[in-house]
C-alpha positions in Angstrom: 7.5 -16.2 9.6 3.7 -16.7 11.0 3.7 -14.2 14.0 -0.3 -13.9 14.0 -3.2 -16.1 13.8 -7.0 -15.9 13.4 -8.9 -18.8 15.0 -12.7 -17.5 15.7 -14.7 -20.8 14.6 -16.9 -22.3 16.6 -16.0 -25.3 19.0 -18.4 -27.9 17.0 -16.7 -26.8 14.3 -13.1 -27.2 14.9 -14.0 -30.6 16.5 -15.7 -31.7 13.1 -12.9 -30.7 11.4 -10.2 -32.0 13.7 -12.2 -35.7 14.3 -11.6 -34.3 18.3 -13.2 -32.9 20.8 -11.9 -29.8 23.5 -10.5 -31.7 26.8 -12.5 -28.2 27.9 -14.5 -26.1 25.3 -15.1 -24.1 27.8 -11.8 -22.2 28.6 -11.5 -22.1 24.2 -10.9 -18.1 23.9 -11.8 -17.5 20.4 -9.3 -14.6 18.8 -10.4 -12.7 15.2 -6.5 -11.8 15.2 -4.1 -12.6 17.4 -0.4 -11.5 17.9 1.8 -14.7 18.9 4.2 -11.9 21.1 0.7 -11.4 23.2 1.4 -15.9 24.1 -2.2 -16.7 23.7 -4.1 -20.1 24.6 -4.9 -21.8 21.4 -5.9 -25.4 20.9 -3.6 -28.0 19.3 -4.0 -31.1 18.2 -1.4 -34.2 19.8 -1.5 -37.4 19.3 -4.8 -39.4 20.0 -5.8 -37.1 22.9 -8.7 -34.5 22.7 -7.9 -30.8 21.7 -5.4 -29.6 24.3 -4.9 -25.8 25.1 -1.4 -24.7 24.8 0.7 -21.8 25.5 2.1 -20.0 21.7 6.0 -19.9 22.0 8.0 -22.8 23.0 9.3 -23.8 26.5 12.0 -26.2 26.4 12.4 -29.1 28.9 16.1 -28.4 30.0 14.9 -24.5 30.5 16.0 -23.7 34.3 14.1 -20.6 35.4 10.5 -18.9 34.6 12.7 -16.0 33.4 14.5 -18.3 31.0 10.9 -19.6 29.7 9.7 -15.8 29.2 13.1 -14.5 27.1 12.8 -18.2 25.4 9.4 -17.7 24.3 10.0 -14.6 22.2 12.4 -16.1 20.2 10.5 -19.7 19.6 7.1 -18.7 18.2 8.2 -19.9 15.1 10.6 -23.0 14.0 11.9 -22.9 10.4 11.7 -26.3 8.8 15.1 -26.2 7.4 17.0 -26.6 10.8 13.9 -28.0 13.3 16.0 -31.1 13.7 19.3 -29.9 14.6 18.6 -27.0 16.8 18.6 -27.9 20.6 15.1 -25.9 21.7 13.1 -27.6 18.9 15.1 -31.6 18.1 13.2 -33.2 20.2 9.9 -32.1 20.0 10.1 -32.7 15.6 11.0 -35.9 16.2 8.4 -36.9 19.4 5.6 -34.2 20.1 4.2 -33.2 16.9 1.3 -31.2 16.5 -1.8 -29.5 14.5 -3.1 -26.0 15.0 -6.7 -25.4 13.9 -6.7 -21.7 12.2 -9.4 -20.0 10.2 -6.4 -18.0 8.8 -3.3 -15.5 9.4 -2.6 -11.9 8.5 0.9 -11.6 7.2 2.3 -7.7 5.5 3.3 -7.2 2.0 5.7 -4.2 1.9 4.8 -1.7 -0.8 8.1 0.9 -0.6 7.3 2.9 2.6 4.0 0.7 3.3 3.4 -2.2 5.1 0.1 -3.8 3.9 -1.9 -6.3 6.1 -3.3 -9.3 4.1 -5.6 -12.0 5.1 -4.8 -15.5 4.1 -7.0 -18.3 4.3 -7.7 -21.6 2.5 -9.7 -21.2 -0.6 -12.5 -24.4 -0.2 -12.5 -25.0 4.0 -13.6 -22.6 6.6 -10.8 -24.5 8.9 -7.1 -25.6 7.8 -4.3 -27.1 10.6 -0.7 -25.8 10.7 2.4 -28.1 11.4 3.4 -27.5 15.1 5.9 -28.9 17.4 5.1 -28.8 21.2 6.7 -29.4 24.9 5.6 -29.7 28.1 7.4 -27.9 30.8 7.9 -27.9 34.5 8.5 -24.6 36.6 11.1 -25.5 39.3 9.8 -23.1 41.8 6.3 -23.8 41.6 6.1 -28.1 39.9 3.6 -26.1 37.5 3.3 -27.9 34.4 3.2 -25.9 31.3 2.3 -27.1 27.2 3.6 -24.9 24.9 4.1 -24.6 21.0 5.9 -23.3 18.1 4.3 -23.2 14.7 7.1 -24.4 11.9 7.8 -22.2 8.4 8.8 -23.2 5.7 9.7 -21.1 2.1 6.9 -19.2 0.5 4.9 -20.3 -2.3 3.6 -18.0 -5.0 0.7 -16.0 -3.3 3.0 -16.1 -0.1 5.9 -14.9 -2.3 3.9 -11.7 -3.3 1.7 -11.2 0.2 5.4 -11.7 2.4 7.7 -10.2 -0.1 10.5 -9.2 2.7 10.9 -12.2 4.1 9.5 -14.9 1.6 8.6 -17.2 4.1 5.1 -19.2 5.2 3.7 -21.4 8.1 3.7 -24.9 6.9 0.2 -26.1 6.3 -0.7 -29.4 6.8 -3.3 -31.1 4.5 -6.7 -33.0 6.0 -4.7 -36.2 4.0 -1.5 -36.0 5.5 -2.4 -35.1 9.4 -2.1 -38.7 10.6 1.2 -38.9 9.2 2.3 -35.6 10.7 1.0 -37.1 14.2 2.1 -39.9 14.4 5.1 -40.4 12.0 8.8 -41.6 13.6 10.9 -41.6 11.3 12.6 -38.4 9.6 12.1 -39.4 6.1 8.1 -39.5 6.5 8.3 -36.2 8.5 10.7 -34.0 6.1 8.4 -34.1 3.0 5.4 -32.2 4.8 7.5 -29.5 6.1 7.6 -27.9 3.0 5.3 -24.8 1.0 1.9 -25.5 0.6 1.1 -26.2 -3.5 0.2 -22.9 -5.1 -3.6 -22.7 -6.0 -5.0 -23.4 -2.1 -5.0 -20.7 -0.2 -6.3 -16.8 -1.2 -5.7 -13.6 0.5 -7.4 -10.1 0.0 -6.0 -6.8 1.7 -7.5 -5.7 5.6 -7.5 -2.4 6.5 -3.9 -0.9 8.5 -5.6 -0.7 11.7 -4.9 -3.9 12.1 -1.1 -3.3 12.6 -2.0 -1.3 15.2 -0.6 -2.5 18.7 -3.0 -0.9 20.9 -5.9 -1.3 19.0 -8.5 -4.0 20.0 -7.3 -6.4 17.2 -10.4 -9.1 18.5 -12.8 -7.3 16.3 -13.9 -8.7 13.2 -14.4 -5.6 10.7 -10.6 -5.9 11.1 -11.2 -8.4 8.7 -13.6 -7.4 6.1 -11.7 -6.7 2.6 -10.3 -3.6 2.0 -9.1 -5.0 -2.0 -9.5 -7.3 -4.4 -9.2 -11.1 -3.4 -5.8 -12.6 -5.1 -4.9 -16.1 -5.6 -2.1 -17.7 -6.8 
């Protein structure tokens, strides 16, 4: 699972890393820590276009009403890599509309008895890395408004995430820099499927942060909430 992300880098850092510009950088809102259940608007690299702002929580094209769209978004923050090619909500997007979400990291929780300990997870040697996504454009029938929405792909956990996310043993699909063109432009399932895997061990690191970050009513867009409160671990 991946229900929270951190994307607070300056726009020029994101643009340099992805090799493309924002369609409208003034509309980008950085987040130190944000929950997918808030359905934030985040930057997605899709195709050959500039970075486009899309809402987290994919709405398939066949959804008929705004009420159904809202209900669907609660269930489509993530798409499981193992079933994305078969699920009606995702199978068209995974074949035709794949994207990259640039992040500074994400927060996941380790279960230790009755405690849930939040960990910040990030790439060891780069400020920005990219998560594999799929996206859709949905036309609201009542208004004709076009909404671009996305889901984050998840896979089985690697060694580090098996320790951090020990309740579900899942992690977001990380698309390494060298695989980005294939992820965005490949047309055959045989090229796409191998990229939907756990990131190799040794590339990520994690450290515990304050449990205040878990409280819904706390403003989780405050930098101090992601300061380390324990040792950095690498696996």
